[in-house]
N, C-alpha and C positions, 0 to 999 in steps of 0.2 A: 868256385864257381864258374869263373871266366875261363880261363884253364882247362874243365868238363866240360861247356860249350864248346869250346875252340875244337877239342878232342873231339867232339861227338859230328859238329860240322862238319872237320878236314877226315876224319873217318867217313861219315855218308858220302861226301863228295868223291873221295877215291875210291869208294866201294862200285858208286852210280857210275863212274869212268870208266874200270875196270871192266862192268858187266857191259858195256854200251861200247868198248873194245873188243873183248869178245866174242859179242854179238856180229859186229863188223866182220870181223876176220873168217869166221866161220862164212858168214857169207860172200866173201869176196870170193874163198875156196870154194866153194859152192857156184860161182859164177865162173872159174877156171876149172872145175870138174866139166862141167856142160858143156863148156868150148874142148874139150879134149878127149871128148867122147863122138862115137858116128855109130853108122850100121853100113854093116860089109853088103858089096849084092847080094847074099844069101839071108839077109835079115836077119844076122846075130850083132849085137854090141862091140864093138871092137875099140882100143881105144888105150891110151898110157899114160894115163895121168902124172904130172907129176909140179905137186900144189904147196913144192918149197915148204917144206915141215917135215923135219925127219920120226917125228913122233906116228907118223903113218905109216912109219916101217918096221918100229917098232910090236912086238907083240904085246896084244893086252895091253897097249898103252895106257886106252883110254878115250884115243884120237881113232874117228876110224872114216871110212867114206863109203860107199856102192850104189849102186849102179844097178836099178832090176827091172824087167820087163812088164810091162802093164798092159799093154794091146796083146792080141793073142798071134798079130805076125812079127811079133817082135820075140827073138832066142835068145840065150846067154844072159850071163850075168857078171859082172864086176864089183870088185871089192879091193879096198887095202891090202897088205901083208897082215897090217898091225892085225887084223880080223881071226887069222888063221883058222879057219870056215868054219869061227861062230857067226849069227846072227843076231842084232839087237832088236828085239821087239819095239815095233810101231803103236803109234797111240791111234787106236780108230778115231776116222774121221769126224766120226758122232761127235767125239769131242771136244779136239781139235779141232774143226773147220779149217781148211783153207783163206787168204785172204784176198780181196780182189785181184792182188797179183799174181795169185794160185801158188801163194807161198804161205808155209805153218812155221811154227817151232814149237818146241817144250821139250819138258825137261823128263828124261827117264831113267830107270838107274840101269847103269852097266853092266858089262861082265866081270868084274872084280869086285862089283858094289858098290860102287862110285857112283856120281849124278850126272848125267851125261845130258847135255846141252844139244838139240839135233833139230836142223834146219833142212828143212823137206820140202820140195817142191815137184811137179811133172810134167814134160817136154816133150809134147808133138817133133820128132827129130827128120822126118822127111817128107817127102808127097804122098807117102804111103799111108800116113797116118800113123807110125808107129811111135808109139808114147812110152817114154821110160821115166822110171822114179829116181832121183838124184834126192841121194842123202848125206850131210856130211855132220860127223858129230863130235866134237870137243867135250873135254875132261873139265866139268863145274865145278869140283870140288878140289882142281889145281888153281883156279880161279878163287874161289873163297877161302884157302890155305894163304893164297896170296894175300888177300884182303884183311887176315886175320895176322898173318905177321907185322903186315904196315901196321896195325893197330895195336899191335902189340909195343912194334917199337915208335910208334907215336904217343902212345901212353907215357914210356920211359921216359923219351928226353922230356916233355911235356911236364912229366913227374919230377925229372934232373930239374930241369930250369925251374919251377914252383920251388921247388925246397931249397933251391939257389937264391929265390928274388923273396924267399920268407925269410932264411937266413940277411940275407941283404937288405930288407927293409927293418929288422931287428937292431942289428948293427945300426944302422942310420937312427933309427929311434933310440935307441939306449945314448950313444952319440950325444943325438942331438938334447936330451934331458940330463945330461950330465948337471947342466947349472942348474936345472931344478933340484936335481938329489943333491948338489951342494947347499944346496937355501935351505931344503929340511935339516939336514945334518945341522946348519948354521941355528936353526931357530931350537932343536932338540939338545944344542947346547947350551944355549941359551937358557931354558927350560930349566936343564939340568944344575945349573948355576958356574958353567966349565967357562960359559963365554959374557959377554955383555954387551956384543955387536955384532951385528951380520957384516961378513964380507962382500965388498962392495966391488969386488976383483971379479966382473960378471959379464956377460954379454951382453949387448947394448939396451936388448930386446928385454931384458931382466934388470938390469940395473938401476932401473928406477925402483921397482918393487922395492928392492932393498934399503934404497935411500928413503921411501915412505917407512919401511917399517924400521928401517933405526931412528926415524923420526917420533914414530909413533913409542920406540921404549924410552926413547928421554922423555917425551912428553909423562910418560908413565913417569918417570924417575923422579922429575920434578914434582908429580902429585904427590909421589910420598915420599918425598922431604919434607914437601909441605904440612904433607898430614903429620907427621913425625914433630915438626917442629913445634905446632900447635896444639899437639899433646901435650910436649914441653911444657910447654907454656902455661899451662892448664893444670898439669902435673906441681908444675914450681907456685901457680898462684892459689892452689888449691894447699899445699904442704904448710903455710905460717896458719893458717886461720884454724888448721887443723890440730896443729902441734900445740896454740893459742886456748885452745877448748881443752885442749886435753893435759896441760898442766893447771887450766885456770879447776877441774875437775879433782885435780890430788890435795887441796886446800879443802876439800866440801870430803867430808866423811858420812856424810846423814846417806839416803835413799836414793837420794834427788843425784847427789853425785855419782854415786853407782850407777844409776840410770843414762846421764847424762854421759859419762865415759863409757862406760856397754855400747850406746847408739853411735860416739863419737870411734870408735876401733871399727863398728861396722859401715861405719861412713866410707871409713880409710880402705878398708878392704874392697868395698865395694866400686870406690873408686879407682885403686889398682884393675880391678879387675875390667873396666871399662875401659880403661885407657890399655892394658893388657891386647882385649880384644880388636880395639882401633888400632894399636899396633900389628896384628892378625890379618886384619880385613885389608890394611893398604898395600903391606907385600904381598896377597895370595896374587894368583897367576900372572905375578912379572917373574922374580927369579926365586927359582927354588934353593933355600938353603939344602946342607949335606948337614946333617949329625947321626956320627956313629953312635948307634943304639947300648951298645954294650957298655961303653966305658961309660955311659948316664949312670946306667942302672946299678953297677958296679957299687958307684962315689953315691947313688942313694940308698944302695944296701945297709953301706956301711956306716948311714948317717941313721938311719930306721934302727941300725944293732945301738949304737949309741944313746939313741932318743927310747929304746925299751930296753933296758937292761935286765930287766926280767920276763922276757921272752923270747922263746928262738925266731930269729928272722933268716931264713933260707931263699935265697934264689938261686933258681936252675936256667941255665944259658942253654937252648936250644936251637940256637941263630945266631952261629957268631957274630957272620959277615951284614946284618943289616946293618942300612944307612936310614934314616927317618929324614925324607924330603920335608923339613921344616927347622926353627929353630930351635937351637939347643934347650933355650929357656921356657919354653913352650912343652918343653917332653917334659922337663924338670919339674916343671908345675903341676900337670897333669900326673906324675907318677907320687909328688910328694904330696899332694894331697890325698890319691888314695891311700901309701902307706901311712898316711895321720892319720885318716879315717879307720886304718887297721889296726892301729897300734890304739887306737883309743877304745875300740870295741873288742878286740881277739881278748881270750883268756891266756894262752902260753906261747901261740903259735903264729909265723905269718910266714906263706908264701907264696913269692912273684916268679912268673917263668916269662919266657920268653920264647917265640917259637915261629915260624914261618905258617900265614895263613892261606888256604887253598884256595883258589877262585881264579878269574878269568885276569882281575888286574892283579899285579903284584901288591901286597900289603904284606903288616908285621902283628901279631897280637902279643898283647903284653896281659897277667892275668894275674891280679893279686886276690889272695885271700885268704882268711883269718878261722878261727876257731870259734869264734864268737858267736852269742844270737841269731846275726844274719836278718834280715828282711824278709816280711812274710810277702808274697807274692802283688797280693792286691795293695801293699803302700808303698812298693816299688815305685810308680810313679806319683805320688806323692812323694818322696825323700828327693827326686829326681827335681823338684818343683822350688824355684828360688826364698831361700830363709825359714825352709819349712825344716823341721828338727823330728824324729820319729819321735824319739826319746828324749825329754826334756829335762832329765836327770845328770846329762852328760853337756862340759861347756862345748861352746861353740857358737858359728851364727848360722851355721845350716845351707853354708854357702859353697861348702867341700866340692858335694858331685855336680852340684850345680856350674863349677866354674871348671870342675871336669868335662862337664858334655857342652860346654856353651865350645871351650878350648876344640875340641874334639870335632866338632859338626862344623867349625870352621875351616879345617882341613880338610872335609869331606870322609873321616872316618865314621867309626862304628862304637858304639859302649851299651853292653848289655850286662845286668845284675841280675842274681841266680843266687843260688843254692848252689857251694861250693862242696866239694868231696872230706873237706875239712870239717866241715858241720855248719860254718858261719856264711858270711856275705865271700860271694866271689864275682870280681870285676872284672871283664874283659873290654879291653881298650883295643881296639883294630884300627891301622894307620897307616898312609902311604908310601913305599919305599921310593928311592930315589932308583929314576930304570937308566940303567946301563945303555 
């Protein structure tokens, strides 16, 4: 915008200066013409004006002068060779009157269609009141062409200057922002598990930021370690009492012993589940683990085949390079619960598929379905509640789908239940990928 303003201002100043110089030149030629013309003794115009401009000699050049008698006692007419016997029409005085110095100027059309700027005056030549009209005409189109050429060159040079300035500024900005880009890459490495600290080899303006970030990372790491220690202590302190309870129930063969044993088992599962959630929450948003998905699913597929010998367990892999942004134990827990559930309810077939999930974020999908009775749409929400069992005839604690849902939610994933192509329940799990 500044260059446009500068170009407009310079172009306007140059245009005004060129026109003013042009008008002053013609006025000077007019005075020279007046000084070079006189009246002969017999009352005729005479003189050989030399105005110092060769264009007055070229035929129809657009530069002309003429001297014409106005009073009755004056005869003859003088004209520049460039007129070649032609005459330029004059503007009526009623349209362009004389100024106080008895001079007037106007623009008219030339002999070749160009614009002529005319400076005109009437002068008394002698004591006999012989009056003549002096006219000097210059090619205004040439001046306008020069102005246009100047503006074109000015625009070209300023355009080159502007482009050069933009490139130089872009280079300076990119070079100046390289340290920030280095910080961005370091943060990405930390987020994706390739590094644990920021590189502090930075300019002095940014180095304090890197040090503060490293201090924050160290603090988070200490919090995680402290949380994991507390989780381990809690697990150890609960392990022995639960083991004692379970051992005691083995000596109780009545219904009370069975109830205590079932509740102790449920307590053990729930404690393990909440310890798992605490571990996931502690590690979340700190360091992203990298777990290749295909090897885990292949191993879980082999386990499911062994646990369900009378069923056809199939695995279709549509995304070989999937890498889960989380821990392997969590992925195994999700898939294991779903395969266990499918083996419990399926009749003869279980299908597990891995694929890419289309969307703005990078994610993958694991779909596990069976040919069992499935879950009615109005019962899906009930099945996801903790401890709820849709069918009490099957063994279990009612925690499988709830555990899967909580674990998936901790990773900001998605869990969907519905009717599958095999006729039974289809469970879709969408989890985040590691971003390269």
